[in-house]
N, C-alpha and C positions, 0 to 999 in steps of 0.2 A: 761516250762513258759506258763503261758494265754493268748496271743494276746492282743492287748491295740487294740480297738475298736471306734470311737473318735463319732459316728454317733450315734442319742438315737432312739431306737426302743420302739414299744409302750409294749412290752415283759420282756426287763428286767428291775428294778431298775437301775437308775444309781448314784453317786456321783462324789461329786468336787476333781482334784486332782493337784497336780504339777508334769508336764510332763517333763523328760530332753527328746529334741527331737534334732531338730538342736541346739536349746537353751533352757532355761527354761520356762515353759506358761503354763497356769491352762487350766486346759480342762475337760471336763462332761467322765466320765469313766465308763465303767459299771460294776455296782457292783461286785465285785469278789463271788464265792461260795465255799464254803469250800469244798475240799475234805473225802475223806472215814477215816481220820488221822489228820482232820484239823482241826480249832477251825477259825470262821469268829471272830475278833476283831475289834469292834469302837475305833476306837484312839481318846484322849484325847488332849492330846499332842504329839510334835516330837519334837526334839531338830535339828539344820540343826548344822553337825558335820563336823570335818577337810575333814571326807573321802567325802564326800556329793561333799564340796565347790569345793574338788579335781578333781571331776567329772565332777562339771559345769565349771567348765574355763578350761578344758580340758587337766586339766597336765594329770592326769590318765584317762587311756581307759577304756571306757564302751564297754563291750559286749553286750548288745542289744540296739538297739533304737527303737523306744518310750522305755520307762522305768520311774520308781518312784523309784524313791531314797528313803532313812528315814528308821533306825533302832534304836535311840534311843529314842521312843516315851514307852508312857504309854495308856495302856486303857482295855476295858470291853471284857470278852467276850461273844458275841452275840450270836452263834445258834457253835452246834457238827451238823455234822451225825452218826457217832458211840453212839446209848446209854454208853456205856460203858465211853465216854466219859462228860458227861453232869453231871457233878462235876464238871466243868471249870465254865459252863455257869453263869453270874454274877456276876463273878470276874476279878479283876481288875491285870492287867498282868503286866511285861515287857516280851519281849524274847532274847534268845540266835538268833545270826546270823544264827550260825549252830547252828543245834541239836544232830546234830552226827549220825555215823556208827551205833555205839552199838557193832560194830566188832571188829575196829582197836585197836593197841595198846594204842594210848588216850585216847580212850574213855572209853577203861578199864582201868586207872589208874583215868578217870571220868574230864579227862583234853578232854572237847568238843570242849570245841574251839581251839583245837591243829589237830582237824580229816581231814581228807587229802580230805576224801570223801565230806564232808559239805562246802570244795570251789563250788560246782558246784550249791550251793542251797542258799547261802549264801541272808540273806532275806537285798533288798534293798542297796547293794553292786552292783547293775548294772548290773546284769542278772535276779535276780528274785525281782516281784514292791512289794514296801517296804509300807512307813507310810506315804508319805508325800499328803494323801488321810483321806476319811472321815473314808476307811475302810482297814481292809487288812486281806490275808490267813496266816494263820503260821501252822506247825505242830504243837502239841500238847507236842508231844516231848518238844520243845522249850518255851515253857510258864513257866514262872516265877513270882509267887502268887504276888502281892505287899503288906503288912499291911497295914492297915486303920491310923499305922502312919506316913508311908511316904505319902506326898501330893505330886500331879501330877509334879509339878512343881522338887520338890525333884525327884520323880523316874528318871527323865531322863538323871540325872546323874551316873543309875548306870552303865552303860556301862562305862565310862570311871572311873568311879572311881574303878569300876573291874577288869580296868589295871592298874591304879594307885596304888593299896593296893599288886598287885602282885607285880608291881615291888619294892614296899618300903620294903618288905617280902623276898627280894633278897639284900636288903644291907646289906656289911659284914661286920664283927665284933662288939664287942659289943654296946652300946648307951650308951652315944651317939658316933658321930662319924661328919667326916667333911666331906659334902656333899656340892657335888655343881649341880643346874641344868642347864642348857642350853636350853634358848626359856622360853618366861613367858604369853605365848598364853594358854589359856582354860587347855592345857591339865600337860603345864607347873608349871598353879598355883595350880594347883588340889596336886601335885605332891610333891608343896610346902608345902602345908598347912599340908598334909598328915606328910611328915618329921618330919614339924617343932611340930607337936603336939606325936610325935613320939618321940622325945625329940632328934631328931638329934638337930646337927648347921649346919644351909644350907644358903647355898648362891645363889642366880640368876642370872645369867648372861640373860639380855634385852636388847629387837628394844625399847619398850616404856618407857621411863623416868616418866609419870603416875603412872604407877604399882611404883616407889619410896615409896611415902608416904603409899600405903597399906602395902607393909611388914616392910615396915624399923617398923611400927605403933605395930607390931606383933615383932617388935628381929628380922628380916628377914634380911640378908646383901641383897644388890642391887650393881649390876656392871651395867653400860651401855655400850652400844654395837650401834657402827657405820660400817655402810658397802657404801664402794665405790661402784662405779655403775661396777666395773672391778670384783665384788666380794671378795675384801679386808675387811677384819674385821680391827677395832682397838677396843680392851680397854681400858677404866678407867684405868686402874690398875688391874697387873695379874699375882701369881705367878704359872712359867707354873712348872708341874709335882708338884702339891702339893695337891693332892686331892685321898683317897682311893676309894671314888664310885662319877662318874662320871654318872648322867641321861641326855640324851639329847631326850629333847622333841618340839627343832624347824624349824623339817623336812627341814630341807633347810643346803644344802652340807658344805657350811660355818660353820655353827653350828655344823656340824660333827665334824669338821674340829678344829673347836677350842673347843672342849670336848678331843677329843682325847690328845691334846698338857695338858689339864691341867688333866692327868691319868698319876697319878706315878707310877713309878714300882711296881709291881704286883698287880696293881689295879684294879678297871672293871668298863668298861664303859659300861650302861645298853641304849639300845636306845628302845624308845617307839614309833617313827611319821616313818611315809612311809615318806618313799623318793621320791617325785617325780622322779628325776631324776638319781635315782637308784647309785648314788654316785660314780657317773663318774668320773675319774680321780684321786679317792683321795685315798691316800697313807695309806694303812697298813701295815706299816712295823715296827709301833712304837708297834702292838701289840708281834712280836718276837724281837724286842731288849731292849722291859721294860717288856716283859714275863706277858704282861697284859692278859686279861680277854674282849670281846665282846659277852654280851649276849644281846640276843634281849627279848621284848616284846610286845605281840600282844597282849595277851587279861589276863581273870584272871575268876574264879568262883564268878557268880551275885550272888550269898547267902549270898556271905562274905561281898558284896557289899550293899547287902543288911541288911546286919544285922549291918551295922556299920551305913549307915542311919540311923537307929532304934536307936540305945545307945544317938545319936544326939550329937556327939563329933566334932564335926565339921558344917560349917553353910554352905553350899553349893552355899544359895541364892545366896551369893554378885556377883557370877561369873555370871550371866544373865544378858544380855544387854539389852536384849530386848524382847519381846511376841508377836507374827504381828499373828489376825485372815488369817485360812486357803486363805480364801476368795485374802489375801492382802500377799498375798506369791510368785511372782514373785520381790516384791520391801524387800520383809523380807531378800531373796538369796541376793539381792543387798547389802541391809545394812550388813548381816555379810563377806562377802565379802573383807568389807573396812577393811585394816589394823588397827590394837588395837583391833578389836570388838570381845567383848567376846559373849557366847551364847548366841543364838537369840533365842527361842522356834517358832516354832507354833503347832495356838491351834485352832482345830474342830470348828466350829462357825455354824455347820447347826444346827437346832432343834433336839432334841433327839426326838429315834419315840417311837411310842408307842410300849408297849414290849404287845406281844403276850398272850393269855392265854391258 
């Protein structure tokens, strides 16, 4: 990883970035320079993800400080070093957080998001600088082109949509299935919308009553959850062990326990959310007692998400809560941390530089 220097020099062009150190702050950093296999990308927009918020709030450890977070971004390739990569210059792109080693079994199966080697250089995930900045450098192998039919706001959904599509593809049984989604945040709502569009009968267990009208308007059932200070949960109405497919999107141990109690014998529980507490004390005996399956979903092919967005089957824009210029990024992260807030997007508000000839 390139070190972050906060002192401006006469030789190095500078850029604006959100820096996570002891806290999140706005800083002036040297503009990164691409290596031989990399591309320099001018960021247009970058969404603040749940993973970003977990690191900012200290719920998930960050390997290196100071560091720039942000991986759900869209931008334009400004420059490359290798002439063989010139075709990327001027193209609008998103990027995989893991470009893959190209050698392991996951990469050979075109599942680069599962590449173990990629864990050491996941862009914007707390080790390698990400896109809460005017510019970011990335391996060219990680780039995915964004078609003109997809605008910048929609492109910030490519990452989470890839996860959601991967999860929906693993719902077992012929359509329609009776499916439960636990969690009504960004991922929970996105998965719910996809399941509903695919023809499944979906119910959502959520903590935000304001979601009720939004979902009921689309014919999706909503059941409210109340959680006490000691972590116990109360559900308005609930038939235990009644769902063959349950998707856990809350990111909370209480949500996991609720999801586990909803899985019927020989059903499956799909876990989409990272759990900061690592499920401390969670009883997994239900997997044996009910011969149930526990399936993790971490990501999916970004090309599938781009193809889905191009078809305009699903309108993701209502999930955007607010947009903020990068220069107001500290306040934007505070907005995103508020309970019940949907997607918050940072926009690069610096002037577009003139293109060299």
